[in-house]
Structure formats: C-alpha cells, structure tokens
C-alpha positions as CSV (number, residue, x, y, z in Angstrom):
1,M,133.6,99.2,96.0
2,K,136.9,97.5,96.0
3,G,138.6,97.4,92.5
4,K,135.7,99.2,91.2
5,K,137.8,101.1,88.6
6,I,139.6,98.6,87.7
7,F,136.8,96.6,86.5
8,F,136.0,99.3,83.8
9,T,139.3,98.4,81.9
10,A,137.9,94.9,80.9
11,L,136.1,96.1,77.8
12,C,137.1,93.8,75.0
13,G,137.8,90.3,73.4
14,V,138.2,87.1,75.5
15,F,141.7,86.2,75.8
16,L,141.6,82.0,76.7
17,A,145.2,81.3,76.3
18,V,148.4,82.6,77.8
19,A,150.1,84.9,75.6
20,A,154.2,84.2,75.3
21,T,155.2,87.3,73.3
22,G,157.2,90.3,74.6
23,C,157.5,88.9,78.0
24,K,160.5,87.9,80.1
25,K,161.8,84.1,79.5
26,D,158.8,84.0,77.1
27,N,156.5,83.0,80.3
28,E,157.6,79.2,79.6
29,N,156.5,78.3,83.4
30,I,153.2,80.2,83.3
31,A,152.5,78.2,79.8
32,E,153.4,74.9,81.8
33,G,151.3,75.9,84.6
34,M,148.2,76.6,82.3
35,Q,148.9,73.0,80.9
36,Y,148.4,71.5,84.4
37,V,145.4,73.8,84.9
38,A,144.0,72.1,81.8
39,Q,144.8,68.8,83.6
40,L,143.2,69.9,86.6
41,D,146.5,69.4,88.5
42,Y,146.3,72.8,90.4
43,N,149.3,72.0,92.8
44,M,151.9,71.4,89.9
45,A,150.2,74.7,88.4
46,L,151.1,76.4,91.3
47,E,154.3,75.3,91.5
48,C,154.8,76.3,88.0
49,F,153.7,79.9,89.0
50,A,156.1,80.0,91.9
51,E,159.0,79.2,89.4
52,A,157.7,82.0,86.9
53,E,157.9,84.4,89.8
54,D,161.3,83.7,90.5
55,E,162.4,83.7,86.7
56,G,160.6,87.3,86.5
57,E,158.0,86.2,84.1
58,D,154.7,88.4,83.3
59,E,152.9,89.5,86.5
60,K,149.6,90.0,85.2
61,L,149.5,86.6,83.6
62,L,150.9,85.0,86.6
63,A,148.7,86.6,88.9
64,R,145.6,85.4,86.5
65,G,147.1,81.8,86.5
66,R,147.2,81.7,90.0
67,G,143.6,82.8,90.3
68,I,142.5,80.3,88.1
69,A,144.2,77.8,89.8
70,Y,142.9,78.9,93.2
71,M,139.5,78.9,91.4
72,G,139.8,75.3,90.6
73,M,140.8,74.2,94.1
74,T,137.7,76.4,95.4
75,K,139.7,78.7,97.2
76,Y,137.8,81.5,96.3
77,E,139.0,84.2,98.4
78,E,142.7,83.4,97.1
79,A,141.0,83.5,93.7
80,I,139.5,87.0,94.2
81,E,142.8,88.5,95.6
82,C,144.8,87.0,92.7
83,F,142.5,88.6,89.8
84,L,142.3,91.7,91.7
85,E,146.1,91.8,91.6
86,A,146.2,90.7,87.9
87,L,144.0,93.7,86.9
88,S,146.0,96.1,88.9
89,Y,148.8,95.7,86.6
90,S,146.7,97.1,83.8
91,N,148.4,100.1,82.1
92,G,145.4,102.1,80.9
93,I,145.6,100.4,77.5
94,V,142.7,97.9,77.1
95,E,143.9,94.3,76.5
96,D,141.9,91.0,75.9
97,V,143.5,89.6,78.8
98,D,141.5,92.2,81.0
99,Y,138.3,91.4,79.8
100,D,139.2,87.6,80.4
101,I,140.3,88.2,83.9
102,N,137.3,90.1,84.9
103,L,134.9,87.4,83.7
104,Y,136.8,85.1,86.0
105,L,136.5,87.4,88.7
106,A,132.8,87.7,88.0
107,A,132.7,83.8,87.9
108,V,134.3,83.8,91.5
109,Y,131.9,86.4,92.5
110,T,128.8,84.5,91.5
111,K,130.4,81.1,93.2
112,T,130.6,83.0,96.5
113,G,127.0,84.7,96.4
114,Q,128.3,88.1,95.7
115,Y,126.0,88.6,92.9
116,A,125.9,92.7,92.8
117,E,129.5,92.4,92.7
118,A,129.4,90.2,89.6
119,E,126.6,92.2,87.9
120,E,129.0,95.3,88.3
121,I,131.5,93.7,86.5
122,Y,128.9,92.8,83.6
123,N,127.5,96.2,83.5
124,A,131.0,97.5,82.9
125,V,131.9,94.9,79.7
126,L,128.2,95.7,78.4
127,A,128.8,99.3,78.5
128,M,131.2,99.1,75.8
129,R,130.0,95.6,74.4
130,P,126.4,95.7,74.3
131,K,125.9,92.9,71.8
132,D,127.9,90.3,73.9
133,V,125.3,87.8,74.2
134,E,127.3,85.5,77.0
135,V,127.9,88.6,79.1
136,L,124.3,89.6,78.7
137,F,123.2,86.0,79.8
138,L,125.4,86.1,82.8
139,R,124.0,89.3,83.9
140,G,120.4,88.5,83.8
141,S,121.4,85.4,85.9
142,A,123.1,87.3,88.4
143,R,120.2,89.7,88.6
144,L,117.7,86.9,88.7
145,S,120.1,85.8,91.9
146,Q,119.4,89.0,93.5
147,G,115.8,88.6,93.0
148,N,115.5,91.3,90.1
149,Y,113.3,89.4,88.1
150,E,112.3,92.3,85.6
151,E,115.7,93.3,85.0
152,A,116.9,89.8,84.4
153,K,114.0,89.0,82.1
154,E,114.8,91.8,79.9
155,D,118.2,90.7,79.7
156,M,117.0,87.1,78.6
157,D,114.6,88.4,76.3
158,K,117.6,90.3,74.7
159,V,119.7,86.9,74.8
160,V,116.8,85.2,72.7
161,E,116.4,88.2,70.3
162,M,120.0,88.3,69.7
163,D,120.6,84.5,69.6
164,G,117.4,82.7,69.5
165,K,118.5,79.4,67.7
166,N,121.0,78.7,70.6
167,F,118.5,76.1,72.0
168,E,121.0,74.9,74.7
169,R,121.1,78.5,76.2
170,I,117.3,78.8,75.9
171,I,117.3,75.6,77.9
172,H,119.6,77.0,80.5
173,I,117.2,80.2,80.6
174,Y,114.6,77.8,81.6
175,E,116.7,76.0,84.2
176,I,117.6,79.2,85.9
177,M,114.5,80.6,85.7
178,E,112.8,77.4,87.4
179,A,115.3,77.2,90.1
180,A,114.5,81.0,90.9
181,G,110.8,80.4,91.4
182,Y,109.8,81.5,88.2
183,K,109.1,78.1,86.0
184,D,106.0,79.4,84.3
185,S,108.3,82.2,82.7
186,G,110.9,79.8,82.1
187,Q,108.7,77.5,80.4
188,G,107.2,80.5,78.0
189,Y,110.8,80.5,76.4
190,L,110.8,77.0,75.8
191,T,107.5,77.4,73.9
192,D,108.3,80.2,72.0
193,A,111.1,78.5,70.6
194,L,109.5,75.4,69.6
195,Q,106.6,77.4,68.1
196,T,109.3,79.4,66.1
197,Y,112.1,77.0,65.3
198,E,111.3,73.4,66.0
199,K,112.2,72.4,62.2
200,D,115.6,73.8,63.0
201,M,115.9,71.7,66.6
202,S,117.4,68.4,67.0
203,N,115.2,65.5,68.3
204,F,117.5,65.7,71.5
205,E,116.8,69.4,72.0
206,K,113.2,69.0,71.2
207,G,112.8,66.2,73.5
208,R,114.5,68.1,76.2
209,M,112.3,71.3,75.9
210,L,109.3,68.8,75.9
211,F,110.4,67.2,79.0
212,Y,110.9,70.2,80.9
213,M,107.3,71.6,79.7
214,G,106.0,68.4,81.0
215,E,104.8,67.2,77.7
216,Y,106.3,63.8,78.8
217,K,105.0,61.8,76.2
218,K,105.9,64.0,73.3
219,A,109.2,64.2,74.9
220,Y,110.1,60.5,74.9
221,I,108.9,60.0,71.0
222,A,111.5,62.5,70.0
223,L,114.3,61.5,72.6
224,E,113.6,57.8,71.2
225,E,114.7,59.3,67.9
226,A,117.5,61.0,69.2
227,K,118.7,57.7,71.1
228,N,118.7,56.1,67.9
229,E,120.7,58.8,66.4
230,G,123.6,58.0,68.8
231,G,123.0,60.8,71.3
232,V,124.3,59.1,74.7
233,E,122.7,62.0,76.7
234,A,119.0,61.1,75.3
235,Y,119.2,58.1,77.5
236,L,119.1,60.2,80.7
237,Y,116.3,62.5,79.3
238,L,114.6,59.5,78.0
239,G,114.8,57.9,81.4
240,R,113.6,61.1,83.1
241,A,110.8,61.0,80.8
242,Y,109.4,57.8,81.2
243,E,109.7,58.0,84.8
244,A,107.5,60.9,85.1
245,T,104.9,59.1,83.3
246,G,105.1,56.3,85.9
247,D,106.7,53.5,83.7
248,Y,109.5,53.0,86.2
249,N,110.6,49.4,84.8
250,Y,111.4,50.8,81.5
251,A,112.7,54.0,82.9
252,E,115.3,51.4,84.9
253,S,115.9,50.0,81.7
254,V,116.8,53.2,80.1
255,Y,119.0,54.5,83.0
256,N,121.3,51.2,82.9
257,S,121.8,51.7,79.3
258,Y,123.1,55.4,79.9
259,L,125.3,54.0,82.8
260,T,126.6,51.4,80.4
261,K,127.2,53.9,77.7
262,V,128.9,56.5,79.7
263,G,131.2,53.9,81.3
264,E,132.9,55.2,84.7
265,D,132.4,58.9,84.2
C-alpha cells in the first residue's frame, strides 16, 4: 500500500501545535497559517503556507499545515497528498508530529470511506501504544465501518474496560453501533454503564443514556434536572424525549427554549 512504511513511524505523543524551535525563520508563516486554520480561514492559511515555502520554513510542518487546511476545505485528495508528503520528511527518528500527522491522515481516509487504510494506521500506532484509548476507539469504529463486528466489539470492550467512566465516549459507542445496525449491542454498553456507574453520572449523561435506551419517561425526569442545572443541550434531548412519548406540545415548547438559548448558532 502507498505510504505503508511511513505509517509505522507514527508511534508516540500527539502534537497539536506547530513547533517553532530549530527551524528556518522560526516558522513564523506556518504559525500564522495555523492561526488562520483555527479561525477556519483556510484560504488565508494557504497564503501563509505559500510564504512559508518561499522563506524555506520547515517542510514537514508546512505540508502538515496544508493538509489540515485542505481537510477543512473538504479537499480530501489534496489533504492525503500533503500528509503523505509530510511523513516522507521523517528521518527515522520518531517524533510526536509524525504520530499527529498519521492521525490526521487516518481521519481523512475515514472521511473518504477508506476504512481499511485508516485501520492500518491505527494498527501501526497501537502496536507501540496499546493503551491509547482514543486510537483504540477509532480503530473499532473503522472496523465496524468495514462490517468487522466481532473485531470492532473487541476494541470497544477494551475501551470501556480502560475508560469506563468516560460516559460521552460510551454514548458515542452506542451511536456508531446503532448506525451500523447493532442497536442492541450498543444499548448493552449503556445498560452496563448505568448499572455500574449511575452515581457517578451527571443528570445530563444519565438522561441521554436513558433516552437512547428507549426509557423516555425516566429520561425526561433526569433531563428536567439537567435543564434546571443550566445545561443548554439538556433542552434538546428533553424535547426529543417528550416527542418520543407523543407530548408534541411540550416538546415544541422545549425546542423553542433550546433555540432561544443557543441563539444564531
């Protein structure tokens, strides 16, 4: 596979910011470009990266920055080329940025439905970082997208075993399981979490789990408490719970409250 050897250099740490040490011109244009990326102004970011190339700034970080910008613009083929280019500048010494670039590359492969390629990257990372819960979850998701249910469930079981109190992630596991046609299996994770950690959950987390389990009346009791605690998102799920029970008038009222609170988002 193209780039296969490169994938195995991505083995440690997540590098989320542009490093500026030890590079020509201190990578000033790259840093500025990444600021535009954070602002979602990808065209300006690419202009900065063009200036960075003229100034001879770090080639790996430059290709990485362009890849992220193209990814934001949904120009996925260009993004893949940039990330592969960035990885080609690796000198055999494992750096945090290599790991980061590979995760971006895997994310683009996922966006374009190339789940096997994404899984290969995750396999390479996990070979050296077997306790990386986030990558384990991502590999499970990639496997599920390929129809490999048993292997995906093995990954998700390990994720829950290692990070069982990350209730947001457990809800996400349910969502992708349900989307792939394994709703009962997904609900099993919610049931186990409630039975084991209910006292550790917020009312919002509990309400969402109960909603996805189809326990709508129990869900809106918890979500009413969450709403009173100031959680804006609780309004959205509360409306959905009332809607599911057929109480459309109250659901409409709750939805209107939600829209008022979130404003013009």
